[in-house]
mmCIF file as Biopython writes it, N, C-alpha, C and O atoms, coordinates in Angstrom:
data_model
#
loop_
_atom_site.group_PDB
_atom_site.id
_atom_site.type_symbol
_atom_site.label_atom_id
_atom_site.label_alt_id
_atom_site.label_comp_id
_atom_site.label_asym_id
_atom_site.label_entity_id
_atom_site.label_seq_id
_atom_site.pdbx_PDB_ins_code
_atom_site.Cartn_x
_atom_site.Cartn_y
_atom_site.Cartn_z
_atom_site.occupancy
_atom_site.B_iso_or_equiv
_atom_site.auth_seq_id
_atom_site.auth_asym_id
_atom_site.pdbx_PDB_model_num
ATOM 1   N N  . MET A ? 1  ? 47.004 181.373 31.419 1.0 0.0 1  A 1 
ATOM 2   C CA . MET A ? 1  ? 47.204 182.791 31.250 1.0 0.0 1  A 1 
ATOM 3   C C  . MET A ? 1  ? 47.163 183.112 29.761 1.0 0.0 1  A 1 
ATOM 4   O O  . MET A ? 1  ? 47.717 182.384 28.937 1.0 0.0 1  A 1 
ATOM 5   N N  . LYS A ? 2  ? 46.506 184.199 29.439 1.0 0.0 2  A 1 
ATOM 6   C CA . LYS A ? 2  ? 46.430 184.621 28.041 1.0 0.0 2  A 1 
ATOM 7   C C  . LYS A ? 2  ? 47.790 185.087 27.557 1.0 0.0 2  A 1 
ATOM 8   O O  . LYS A ? 2  ? 48.612 185.574 28.333 1.0 0.0 2  A 1 
ATOM 9   N N  . LYS A ? 3  ? 48.014 184.928 26.252 1.0 0.0 3  A 1 
ATOM 10  C CA . LYS A ? 3  ? 49.306 185.275 25.657 1.0 0.0 3  A 1 
ATOM 11  C C  . LYS A ? 3  ? 49.659 186.742 25.896 1.0 0.0 3  A 1 
ATOM 12  O O  . LYS A ? 3  ? 50.813 187.054 26.188 1.0 0.0 3  A 1 
ATOM 13  N N  . GLU A ? 4  ? 48.691 187.641 25.778 1.0 0.0 4  A 1 
ATOM 14  C CA . GLU A ? 4  ? 48.952 189.067 25.979 1.0 0.0 4  A 1 
ATOM 15  C C  . GLU A ? 4  ? 49.453 189.345 27.396 1.0 0.0 4  A 1 
ATOM 16  O O  . GLU A ? 4  ? 50.405 190.099 27.596 1.0 0.0 4  A 1 
ATOM 17  N N  . GLU A ? 5  ? 48.794 188.724 28.369 1.0 0.0 5  A 1 
ATOM 18  C CA . GLU A ? 5  ? 49.188 188.911 29.760 1.0 0.0 5  A 1 
ATOM 19  C C  . GLU A ? 5  ? 50.573 188.296 30.007 1.0 0.0 5  A 1 
ATOM 20  O O  . GLU A ? 5  ? 51.412 188.887 30.687 1.0 0.0 5  A 1 
ATOM 21  N N  . TYR A ? 6  ? 50.795 187.106 29.448 1.0 0.0 6  A 1 
ATOM 22  C CA . TYR A ? 6  ? 52.086 186.443 29.583 1.0 0.0 6  A 1 
ATOM 23  C C  . TYR A ? 6  ? 53.196 187.320 29.004 1.0 0.0 6  A 1 
ATOM 24  O O  . TYR A ? 6  ? 54.231 187.517 29.640 1.0 0.0 6  A 1 
ATOM 25  N N  . ASP A ? 7  ? 52.979 187.843 27.805 1.0 0.0 7  A 1 
ATOM 26  C CA . ASP A ? 7  ? 53.984 188.680 27.151 1.0 0.0 7  A 1 
ATOM 27  C C  . ASP A ? 7  ? 54.290 189.926 27.980 1.0 0.0 7  A 1 
ATOM 28  O O  . ASP A ? 7  ? 55.445 190.339 28.079 1.0 0.0 7  A 1 
ATOM 29  N N  . LYS A ? 8  ? 53.266 190.518 28.568 1.0 0.0 8  A 1 
ATOM 30  C CA . LYS A ? 8  ? 53.451 191.711 29.397 1.0 0.0 8  A 1 
ATOM 31  C C  . LYS A ? 8  ? 54.277 191.372 30.636 1.0 0.0 8  A 1 
ATOM 32  O O  . LYS A ? 8  ? 55.226 192.082 30.967 1.0 0.0 8  A 1 
ATOM 33  N N  . LEU A ? 9  ? 53.915 190.286 31.320 1.0 0.0 9  A 1 
ATOM 34  C CA . LEU A ? 9  ? 54.649 189.889 32.518 1.0 0.0 9  A 1 
ATOM 35  C C  . LEU A ? 9  ? 56.077 189.465 32.186 1.0 0.0 9  A 1 
ATOM 36  O O  . LEU A ? 9  ? 57.005 189.748 32.943 1.0 0.0 9  A 1 
ATOM 37  N N  . PHE A ? 10 ? 56.248 188.786 31.055 1.0 0.0 10 A 1 
ATOM 38  C CA . PHE A ? 10 ? 57.586 188.373 30.648 1.0 0.0 10 A 1 
ATOM 39  C C  . PHE A ? 10 ? 58.461 189.595 30.368 1.0 0.0 10 A 1 
ATOM 40  O O  . PHE A ? 10 ? 59.639 189.606 30.724 1.0 0.0 10 A 1 
ATOM 41  N N  . ALA A ? 11 ? 57.901 190.613 29.741 1.0 0.0 11 A 1 
ATOM 42  C CA . ALA A ? 11 ? 58.642 191.849 29.489 1.0 0.0 11 A 1 
ATOM 43  C C  . ALA A ? 11 ? 59.040 192.520 30.806 1.0 0.0 11 A 1 
ATOM 44  O O  . ALA A ? 11 ? 60.152 193.032 30.937 1.0 0.0 11 A 1 
ATOM 45  N N  . GLU A ? 12 ? 58.133 192.513 31.770 1.0 0.0 12 A 1 
ATOM 46  C CA . GLU A ? 12 ? 58.438 193.068 33.088 1.0 0.0 12 A 1 
ATOM 47  C C  . GLU A ? 12 ? 59.529 192.245 33.771 1.0 0.0 12 A 1 
ATOM 48  O O  . GLU A ? 12 ? 60.410 192.797 34.429 1.0 0.0 12 A 1 
ATOM 49  N N  . PHE A ? 13 ? 59.463 190.921 33.612 1.0 0.0 13 A 1 
ATOM 50  C CA . PHE A ? 13 ? 60.491 190.054 34.180 1.0 0.0 13 A 1 
ATOM 51  C C  . PHE A ? 13 ? 61.850 190.387 33.573 1.0 0.0 13 A 1 
ATOM 52  O O  . PHE A ? 13 ? 62.834 190.519 34.300 1.0 0.0 13 A 1 
ATOM 53  N N  . LEU A ? 14 ? 61.914 190.523 32.257 1.0 0.0 14 A 1 
ATOM 54  C CA . LEU A ? 14 ? 63.182 190.822 31.591 1.0 0.0 14 A 1 
ATOM 55  C C  . LEU A ? 14 ? 63.756 192.158 32.058 1.0 0.0 14 A 1 
ATOM 56  O O  . LEU A ? 14 ? 64.969 192.296 32.219 1.0 0.0 14 A 1 
ATOM 57  N N  . LYS A ? 15 ? 62.893 193.128 32.270 1.0 0.0 15 A 1 
ATOM 58  C CA . LYS A ? 15 ? 63.339 194.428 32.756 1.0 0.0 15 A 1 
ATOM 59  C C  . LYS A ? 15 ? 63.940 194.289 34.158 1.0 0.0 15 A 1 
ATOM 60  O O  . LYS A ? 15 ? 65.004 194.840 34.444 1.0 0.0 15 A 1 
ATOM 61  N N  . ALA A ? 16 ? 63.253 193.554 35.019 1.0 0.0 16 A 1 
ATOM 62  C CA . ALA A ? 16 ? 63.762 193.331 36.379 1.0 0.0 16 A 1 
ATOM 63  C C  . ALA A ? 16 ? 65.046 192.511 36.342 1.0 0.0 16 A 1 
ATOM 64  O O  . ALA A ? 16 ? 66.006 192.818 37.049 1.0 0.0 16 A 1 
ATOM 65  N N  . PHE A ? 17 ? 65.060 191.469 35.516 1.0 0.0 17 A 1 
ATOM 66  C CA . PHE A ? 17 ? 66.224 190.587 35.395 1.0 0.0 17 A 1 
ATOM 67  C C  . PHE A ? 17 ? 67.463 191.378 35.002 1.0 0.0 17 A 1 
ATOM 68  O O  . PHE A ? 17 ? 68.546 191.154 35.543 1.0 0.0 17 A 1 
ATOM 69  N N  . SER A ? 18 ? 67.307 192.292 34.072 1.0 0.0 18 A 1 
ATOM 70  C CA . SER A ? 18 ? 68.459 193.060 33.588 1.0 0.0 18 A 1 
ATOM 71  C C  . SER A ? 18 ? 69.037 193.977 34.662 1.0 0.0 18 A 1 
ATOM 72  O O  . SER A ? 18 ? 70.198 194.376 34.571 1.0 0.0 18 A 1 
ATOM 73  N N  . SER A ? 19 ? 68.248 194.315 35.672 1.0 0.0 19 A 1 
ATOM 74  C CA . SER A ? 19 ? 68.750 195.194 36.731 1.0 0.0 19 A 1 
ATOM 75  C C  . SER A ? 19 ? 69.329 194.424 37.918 1.0 0.0 19 A 1 
ATOM 76  O O  . SER A ? 19 ? 69.893 195.027 38.831 1.0 0.0 19 A 1 
ATOM 77  N N  . VAL A ? 20 ? 69.195 193.102 37.912 1.0 0.0 20 A 1 
ATOM 78  C CA . VAL A ? 20 ? 69.732 192.274 38.998 1.0 0.0 20 A 1 
ATOM 79  C C  . VAL A ? 20 ? 71.209 192.009 38.722 1.0 0.0 20 A 1 
ATOM 80  O O  . VAL A ? 20 ? 71.555 191.520 37.647 1.0 0.0 20 A 1 
ATOM 81  N N  . PRO A ? 21 ? 72.086 192.324 39.679 1.0 0.0 21 A 1 
ATOM 82  C CA . PRO A ? 21 ? 73.510 192.034 39.478 1.0 0.0 21 A 1 
ATOM 83  C C  . PRO A ? 21 ? 73.741 190.540 39.252 1.0 0.0 21 A 1 
ATOM 84  O O  . PRO A ? 21 ? 73.047 189.703 39.828 1.0 0.0 21 A 1 
ATOM 85  N N  . GLU A ? 22 ? 74.712 190.216 38.416 1.0 0.0 22 A 1 
ATOM 86  C CA . GLU A ? 22 ? 74.975 188.818 38.071 1.0 0.0 22 A 1 
ATOM 87  C C  . GLU A ? 22 ? 75.207 187.948 39.303 1.0 0.0 22 A 1 
ATOM 88  O O  . GLU A ? 22 ? 74.809 186.783 39.320 1.0 0.0 22 A 1 
ATOM 89  N N  . GLN A ? 23 ? 75.844 188.497 40.328 1.0 0.0 23 A 1 
ATOM 90  C CA . GLN A ? 23 ? 76.124 187.720 41.533 1.0 0.0 23 A 1 
ATOM 91  C C  . GLN A ? 23 ? 74.848 187.282 42.248 1.0 0.0 23 A 1 
ATOM 92  O O  . GLN A ? 23 ? 74.865 186.286 42.972 1.0 0.0 23 A 1 
ATOM 93  N N  . LEU A ? 24 ? 73.757 187.996 42.062 1.0 0.0 24 A 1 
ATOM 94  C CA . LEU A ? 24 ? 72.499 187.679 42.739 1.0 0.0 24 A 1 
ATOM 95  C C  . LEU A ? 24 ? 71.563 186.815 41.898 1.0 0.0 24 A 1 
ATOM 96  O O  . LEU A ? 24 ? 70.554 186.325 42.406 1.0 0.0 24 A 1 
ATOM 97  N N  . ARG A ? 25 ? 71.876 186.625 40.642 1.0 0.0 25 A 1 
ATOM 98  C CA . ARG A ? 25 ? 70.986 185.867 39.764 1.0 0.0 25 A 1 
ATOM 99  C C  . ARG A ? 25 ? 70.924 184.387 40.106 1.0 0.0 25 A 1 
ATOM 100 O O  . ARG A ? 25 ? 70.033 183.679 39.636 1.0 0.0 25 A 1 
ATOM 101 N N  . SER A ? 26 ? 71.858 183.912 40.919 1.0 0.0 26 A 1 
ATOM 102 C CA . SER A ? 26 ? 71.838 182.502 41.314 1.0 0.0 26 A 1 
ATOM 103 C C  . SER A ? 26 ? 71.102 182.291 42.640 1.0 0.0 26 A 1 
ATOM 104 O O  . SER A ? 26 ? 71.047 181.174 43.155 1.0 0.0 26 A 1 
ATOM 105 N N  . GLN A ? 27 ? 70.539 183.367 43.186 1.0 0.0 27 A 1 
ATOM 106 C CA . GLN A ? 27 ? 69.790 183.276 44.434 1.0 0.0 27 A 1 
ATOM 107 C C  . GLN A ? 27 ? 68.336 182.875 44.152 1.0 0.0 27 A 1 
ATOM 108 O O  . GLN A ? 27 ? 67.754 183.292 43.150 1.0 0.0 27 A 1 
ATOM 109 N N  . ILE A ? 28 ? 67.766 182.074 45.030 1.0 0.0 28 A 1 
ATOM 110 C CA . ILE A ? 28 ? 66.374 181.630 44.875 1.0 0.0 28 A 1 
ATOM 111 C C  . ILE A ? 28 ? 65.435 182.822 45.061 1.0 0.0 28 A 1 
ATOM 112 O O  . ILE A ? 28 ? 65.545 183.581 46.024 1.0 0.0 28 A 1 
ATOM 113 N N  . ILE A ? 29 ? 64.512 182.960 44.115 1.0 0.0 29 A 1 
ATOM 114 C CA . ILE A ? 29 ? 63.547 184.061 44.199 1.0 0.0 29 A 1 
ATOM 115 C C  . ILE A ? 29 ? 62.122 183.581 44.411 1.0 0.0 29 A 1 
ATOM 116 O O  . ILE A ? 29 ? 61.277 184.329 44.904 1.0 0.0 29 A 1 
ATOM 117 N N  . VAL A ? 30 ? 61.851 182.324 44.038 1.0 0.0 30 A 1 
ATOM 118 C CA . VAL A ? 30 ? 60.497 181.798 44.172 1.0 0.0 30 A 1 
ATOM 119 C C  . VAL A ? 30 ? 60.557 180.271 44.205 1.0 0.0 30 A 1 
ATOM 120 O O  . VAL A ? 30 ? 61.448 179.653 43.623 1.0 0.0 30 A 1 
ATOM 121 N N  . VAL A ? 31 ? 59.582 179.682 44.904 1.0 0.0 31 A 1 
ATOM 122 C CA . VAL A ? 31 ? 59.451 178.225 44.934 1.0 0.0 31 A 1 
ATOM 123 C C  . VAL A ? 31 ? 58.078 177.879 44.377 1.0 0.0 31 A 1 
ATOM 124 O O  . VAL A ? 31 ? 57.054 178.346 44.877 1.0 0.0 31 A 1 
ATOM 125 N N  . ILE A ? 32 ? 58.072 177.055 43.339 1.0 0.0 32 A 1 
ATOM 126 C CA . ILE A ? 32 ? 56.830 176.639 42.690 1.0 0.0 32 A 1 
ATOM 127 C C  . ILE A ? 32 ? 56.731 175.116 42.808 1.0 0.0 32 A 1 
ATOM 128 O O  . ILE A ? 32 ? 57.601 174.383 42.339 1.0 0.0 32 A 1 
ATOM 129 N N  . GLU A ? 33 ? 55.663 174.666 43.440 1.0 0.0 33 A 1 
ATOM 130 C CA . GLU A ? 33 ? 55.416 173.237 43.622 1.0 0.0 33 A 1 
ATOM 131 C C  . GLU A ? 33 ? 56.642 172.519 44.184 1.0 0.0 33 A 1 
ATOM 132 O O  . GLU A ? 33 ? 57.009 171.436 43.728 1.0 0.0 33 A 1 
ATOM 133 N N  . GLY A ? 34 ? 57.258 173.138 45.171 1.0 0.0 34 A 1 
ATOM 134 C CA . GLY A ? 34 ? 58.397 172.539 45.845 1.0 0.0 34 A 1 
ATOM 135 C C  . GLY A ? 34 ? 59.730 172.679 45.127 1.0 0.0 34 A 1 
ATOM 136 O O  . GLY A ? 34 ? 60.756 172.237 45.646 1.0 0.0 34 A 1 
ATOM 137 N N  . ARG A ? 35 ? 59.738 173.277 43.957 1.0 0.0 35 A 1 
ATOM 138 C CA . ARG A ? 35 ? 60.984 173.441 43.198 1.0 0.0 35 A 1 
ATOM 139 C C  . ARG A ? 35 ? 61.445 174.897 43.278 1.0 0.0 35 A 1 
ATOM 140 O O  . ARG A ? 35 ? 60.703 175.807 42.906 1.0 0.0 35 A 1 
ATOM 141 N N  . PRO A ? 36 ? 62.669 175.118 43.763 1.0 0.0 36 A 1 
ATOM 142 C CA . PRO A ? 36 ? 63.182 176.492 43.834 1.0 0.0 36 A 1 
ATOM 143 C C  . PRO A ? 36 ? 63.649 176.999 42.479 1.0 0.0 36 A 1 
ATOM 144 O O  . PRO A ? 36 ? 64.218 176.254 41.680 1.0 0.0 36 A 1 
ATOM 145 N N  . TYR A ? 37 ? 63.402 178.259 42.239 1.0 0.0 37 A 1 
ATOM 146 C CA . TYR A ? 37 ? 63.834 178.916 40.998 1.0 0.0 37 A 1 
ATOM 147 C C  . TYR A ? 37 ? 64.679 180.134 41.335 1.0 0.0 37 A 1 
ATOM 148 O O  . TYR A ? 37 ? 64.324 180.934 42.201 1.0 0.0 37 A 1 
ATOM 149 N N  . THR A ? 38 ? 65.793 180.259 40.643 1.0 0.0 38 A 1 
ATOM 150 C CA . THR A ? 38 ? 66.628 181.444 40.736 1.0 0.0 38 A 1 
ATOM 151 C C  . THR A ? 38 ? 66.223 182.359 39.582 1.0 0.0 38 A 1 
ATOM 152 O O  . THR A ? 38 ? 65.381 181.995 38.761 1.0 0.0 38 A 1 
ATOM 153 N N  . TRP A ? 39 ? 66.819 183.531 39.522 1.0 0.0 39 A 1 
ATOM 154 C CA . TRP A ? 39 ? 66.554 184.398 38.379 1.0 0.0 39 A 1 
ATOM 155 C C  . TRP A ? 39 ? 66.923 183.677 37.087 1.0 0.0 39 A 1 
ATOM 156 O O  . TRP A ? 39 ? 66.181 183.720 36.105 1.0 0.0 39 A 1 
ATOM 157 N N  . ASP A ? 40 ? 68.094 183.005 37.102 1.0 0.0 40 A 1 
ATOM 158 C CA . ASP A ? 40 ? 68.569 182.313 35.901 1.0 0.0 40 A 1 
ATOM 159 C C  . ASP A ? 40 ? 67.665 181.145 35.510 1.0 0.0 40 A 1 
ATOM 160 O O  . ASP A ? 40 ? 67.321 180.989 34.339 1.0 0.0 40 A 1 
ATOM 161 N N  . SER A ? 41 ? 67.279 180.326 36.490 1.0 0.0 41 A 1 
ATOM 162 C CA . SER A ? 41 ? 66.448 179.167 36.145 1.0 0.0 41 A 1 
ATOM 163 C C  . SER A ? 41 ? 65.032 179.590 35.757 1.0 0.0 41 A 1 
ATOM 164 O O  . SER A ? 41 ? 64.389 178.929 34.942 1.0 0.0 41 A 1 
ATOM 165 N N  . ALA A ? 42 ? 64.545 180.684 36.336 1.0 0.0 42 A 1 
ATOM 166 C CA . ALA A ? 42 ? 63.227 181.208 35.938 1.0 0.0 42 A 1 
ATOM 167 C C  . ALA A ? 42 ? 63.275 181.669 34.485 1.0 0.0 42 A 1 
ATOM 168 O O  . ALA A ? 42 ? 62.350 181.407 33.716 1.0 0.0 42 A 1 
ATOM 169 N N  . LEU A ? 43 ? 64.346 182.352 34.112 1.0 0.0 43 A 1 
ATOM 170 C CA . LEU A ? 43 ? 64.499 182.795 32.727 1.0 0.0 43 A 1 
ATOM 171 C C  . LEU A ? 43 ? 64.559 181.592 31.788 1.0 0.0 43 A 1 
ATOM 172 O O  . LEU A ? 43 ? 63.933 181.601 30.728 1.0 0.0 43 A 1 
ATOM 173 N N  . ALA A ? 44 ? 65.298 180.572 32.165 1.0 0.0 44 A 1 
ATOM 174 C CA . ALA A ? 44 ? 65.390 179.367 31.333 1.0 0.0 44 A 1 
ATOM 175 C C  . ALA A ? 44 ? 64.028 178.710 31.171 1.0 0.0 44 A 1 
ATOM 176 O O  . ALA A ? 44 ? 63.688 178.256 30.079 1.0 0.0 44 A 1 
ATOM 177 N N  . ALA A ? 45 ? 63.246 178.655 32.239 1.0 0.0 45 A 1 
ATOM 178 C CA . ALA A ? 45 ? 61.903 178.067 32.174 1.0 0.0 45 A 1 
ATOM 179 C C  . ALA A ? 45 ? 61.023 178.850 31.215 1.0 0.0 45 A 1 
ATOM 180 O O  . ALA A ? 45 ? 60.240 178.264 30.467 1.0 0.0 45 A 1 
ATOM 181 N N  . MET A ? 46 ? 61.146 180.157 31.233 1.0 0.0 46 A 1 
ATOM 182 C CA . MET A ? 46 ? 60.323 180.990 30.359 1.0 0.0 46 A 1 
ATOM 183 C C  . MET A ? 46 ? 60.761 180.892 28.900 1.0 0.0 46 A 1 
ATOM 184 O O  . MET A ? 46 ? 59.924 180.922 27.998 1.0 0.0 46 A 1 
ATOM 185 N N  . LYS A ? 47 ? 62.052 180.777 28.668 1.0 0.0 47 A 1 
ATOM 186 C CA . LYS A ? 47 ? 62.553 180.650 27.298 1.0 0.0 47 A 1 
ATOM 187 C C  . LYS A ? 47 ? 62.108 179.337 26.658 1.0 0.0 47 A 1 
ATOM 188 O O  . LYS A ? 47 ? 61.915 179.271 25.444 1.0 0.0 47 A 1 
ATOM 189 N N  . THR A ? 48 ? 61.947 178.297 27.467 1.0 0.0 48 A 1 
ATOM 190 C CA . THR A ? 48 ? 61.506 177.005 26.942 1.0 0.0 48 A 1 
ATOM 191 C C  . THR A ? 48 ? 59.996 176.856 27.035 1.0 0.0 48 A 1 
ATOM 192 O O  . THR A ? 48 ? 59.434 175.829 26.655 1.0 0.0 48 A 1 
ATOM 193 N N  . ASN A ? 49 ? 59.341 177.912 27.552 1.0 0.0 49 A 1 
ATOM 194 C CA . ASN A ? 49 ? 57.887 177.920 27.683 1.0 0.0 49 A 1 
ATOM 195 C C  . ASN A ? 49 ? 57.388 176.714 28.476 1.0 0.0 49 A 1 
ATOM 196 O O  . ASN A ? 49 ? 56.424 176.052 28.091 1.0 0.0 49 A 1 
ATOM 197 N N  . SER A ? 50 ? 58.062 176.447 29.582 1.0 0.0 50 A 1 
ATOM 198 C CA . SER A ? 50 ? 57.692 175.303 30.418 1.0 0.0 50 A 1 
ATOM 199 C C  . SER A ? 50 ? 56.365 175.560 31.121 1.0 0.0 50 A 1 
ATOM 200 O O  . SER A ? 50 ? 55.871 176.687 31.158 1.0 0.0 50 A 1 
ATOM 201 N N  . GLU A ? 51 ? 55.805 174.502 31.673 1.0 0.0 51 A 1 
ATOM 202 C CA . GLU A ? 51 ? 54.530 174.618 32.402 1.0 0.0 51 A 1 
ATOM 203 C C  . GLU A ? 51 ? 54.654 175.576 33.574 1.0 0.0 51 A 1 
ATOM 204 O O  . GLU A ? 51 ? 53.704 176.279 33.917 1.0 0.0 51 A 1 
ATOM 205 N N  . ALA A ? 52 ? 55.820 175.597 34.179 1.0 0.0 52 A 1 
ATOM 206 C CA . ALA A ? 52 ? 56.020 176.418 35.372 1.0 0.0 52 A 1 
ATOM 207 C C  . ALA A ? 52 ? 56.110 177.912 35.063 1.0 0.0 52 A 1 
ATOM 208 O O  . ALA A ? 52 ? 55.943 178.732 35.966 1.0 0.0 52 A 1 
ATOM 209 N N  . SER A ? 53 ? 56.369 178.278 33.820 1.0 0.0 53 A 1 
ATOM 210 C CA . SER A ? 53 ? 56.607 179.692 33.506 1.0 0.0 53 A 1 
ATOM 211 C C  . SER A ? 53 ? 55.427 180.590 33.878 1.0 0.0 53 A 1 
ATOM 212 O O  . SER A ? 53 ? 55.637 181.682 34.406 1.0 0.0 53 A 1 
ATOM 213 N N  . ASP A ? 54 ? 54.207 180.162 33.619 1.0 0.0 54 A 1 
ATOM 214 C CA . ASP A ? 54 ? 53.029 180.954 34.006 1.0 0.0 54 A 1 
ATOM 215 C C  . ASP A ? 54 ? 52.983 181.138 35.520 1.0 0.0 54 A 1 
ATOM 216 O O  . ASP A ? 54 ? 52.712 182.231 36.018 1.0 0.0 54 A 1 
ATOM 217 N N  . LYS A ? 55 ? 53.252 180.056 36.237 1.0 0.0 55 A 1 
ATOM 218 C CA . LYS A ? 55 ? 53.197 180.100 37.702 1.0 0.0 55 A 1 
ATOM 219 C C  . LYS A ? 55 ? 54.296 180.981 38.265 1.0 0.0 55 A 1 
ATOM 220 O O  . LYS A ? 55 ? 54.082 181.708 39.235 1.0 0.0 55 A 1 
ATOM 221 N N  . ILE A ? 56 ? 55.469 180.917 37.658 1.0 0.0 56 A 1 
ATOM 222 C CA . ILE A ? 56 ? 56.581 181.754 38.108 1.0 0.0 56 A 1 
ATOM 223 C C  . ILE A ? 56 ? 56.229 183.226 37.920 1.0 0.0 56 A 1 
ATOM 224 O O  . ILE A ? 56 ? 56.388 184.024 38.844 1.0 0.0 56 A 1 
ATOM 225 N N  . LEU A ? 57 ? 55.758 183.585 36.750 1.0 0.0 57 A 1 
ATOM 226 C CA . LEU A ? 57 ? 55.404 184.979 36.477 1.0 0.0 57 A 1 
ATOM 227 C C  . LEU A ? 57 ? 54.292 185.468 37.400 1.0 0.0 57 A 1 
ATOM 228 O O  . LEU A ? 57 ? 54.347 186.587 37.911 1.0 0.0 57 A 1 
ATOM 229 N N  . THR A ? 58 ? 53.293 184.632 37.610 1.0 0.0 58 A 1 
ATOM 230 C CA . THR A ? 58 ? 52.183 185.004 38.485 1.0 0.0 58 A 1 
ATOM 231 C C  . THR A ? 58 ? 52.678 185.254 39.902 1.0 0.0 58 A 1 
ATOM 232 O O  . THR A ? 58 ? 52.300 186.238 40.538 1.0 0.0 58 A 1 
ATOM 233 N N  . LYS A ? 59 ? 53.529 184.355 40.394 1.0 0.0 59 A 1 
ATOM 234 C CA . LYS A ? 59 ? 54.053 184.480 41.752 1.0 0.0 59 A 1 
ATOM 235 C C  . LYS A ? 59 ? 54.948 185.713 41.886 1.0 0.0 59 A 1 
ATOM 236 O O  . LYS A ? 59 ? 54.860 186.434 42.880 1.0 0.0 59 A 1 
ATOM 237 N N  . LEU A ? 60 ? 55.804 185.960 40.897 1.0 0.0 60 A 1 
ATOM 238 C CA . LEU A ? 60 ? 56.674 187.128 40.954 1.0 0.0 60 A 1 
ATOM 239 C C  . LEU A ? 60 ? 55.874 188.423 40.933 1.0 0.0 60 A 1 
ATOM 240 O O  . LEU A ? 60 ? 56.246 189.397 41.588 1.0 0.0 60 A 1 
ATOM 241 N N  . LYS A ? 61 ? 54.783 188.437 40.188 1.0 0.0 61 A 1 
ATOM 242 C CA . LYS A ? 61 ? 53.895 189.611 40.164 1.0 0.0 61 A 1 
ATOM 243 C C  . LYS A ? 61 ? 53.251 189.803 41.536 1.0 0.0 61 A 1 
ATOM 244 O O  . LYS A ? 61 ? 53.176 190.920 42.048 1.0 0.0 61 A 1 
ATOM 245 N N  . LYS A ? 62 ? 52.792 188.707 42.118 1.0 0.0 62 A 1 
ATOM 246 C CA . LYS A ? 62 ? 52.151 188.770 43.443 1.0 0.0 62 A 1 
ATOM 247 C C  . LYS A ? 62 ? 53.136 189.268 44.498 1.0 0.0 62 A 1 
ATOM 248 O O  . LYS A ? 62 ? 52.764 190.020 45.399 1.0 0.0 62 A 1 
ATOM 249 N N  . LEU A ? 63 ? 54.395 188.845 44.381 1.0 0.0 63 A 1 
ATOM 250 C CA . LEU A ? 63 ? 55.423 189.276 45.329 1.0 0.0 63 A 1 
ATOM 251 C C  . LEU A ? 63 ? 55.966 190.671 45.012 1.0 0.0 63 A 1 
ATOM 252 O O  . LEU A ? 63 ? 56.814 191.196 45.733 1.0 0.0 63 A 1 
ATOM 253 N N  . GLU A ? 64 ? 55.465 191.264 43.922 1.0 0.0 64 A 1 
ATOM 254 C CA . GLU A ? 64 ? 55.851 192.594 43.459 1.0 0.0 64 A 1 
ATOM 255 C C  . GLU A ? 64 ? 57.331 192.669 43.075 1.0 0.0 64 A 1 
ATOM 256 O O  . GLU A ? 64 ? 57.973 193.707 43.233 1.0 0.0 64 A 1 
ATOM 257 N N  . PHE A ? 65 ? 57.865 191.543 42.564 1.0 0.0 65 A 1 
ATOM 258 C CA . PHE A ? 65 ? 59.207 191.541 41.996 1.0 0.0 65 A 1 
ATOM 259 C C  . PHE A ? 65 ? 59.167 192.099 40.585 1.0 0.0 65 A 1 
ATOM 260 O O  . PHE A ? 65 ? 60.146 192.660 40.093 1.0 0.0 65 A 1 
ATOM 261 N N  . ILE A ? 66 ? 58.025 191.937 39.947 1.0 0.0 66 A 1 
ATOM 262 C CA . ILE A ? 66 ? 57.831 192.472 38.604 1.0 0.0 66 A 1 
ATOM 263 C C  . ILE A ? 66 ? 56.546 193.262 38.580 1.0 0.0 66 A 1 
ATOM 264 O O  . ILE A ? 66 ? 56.177 193.809 37.540 1.0 0.0 66 A 1 
#
């Protein structure tokens, strides 16, 4: 994914993340390659720029979460 697209999706993720109540941030929102991600773990993956971050953002966009 190009940096511009990544930055746009990440900004959309942060906007959605900020509106999710803290009690729900530990709920699984997406599964990538057999690994479940919560709102919190997805954010951590993106902050560390892990390999999964592109896939997480793409999947969340497809699911219309962002």
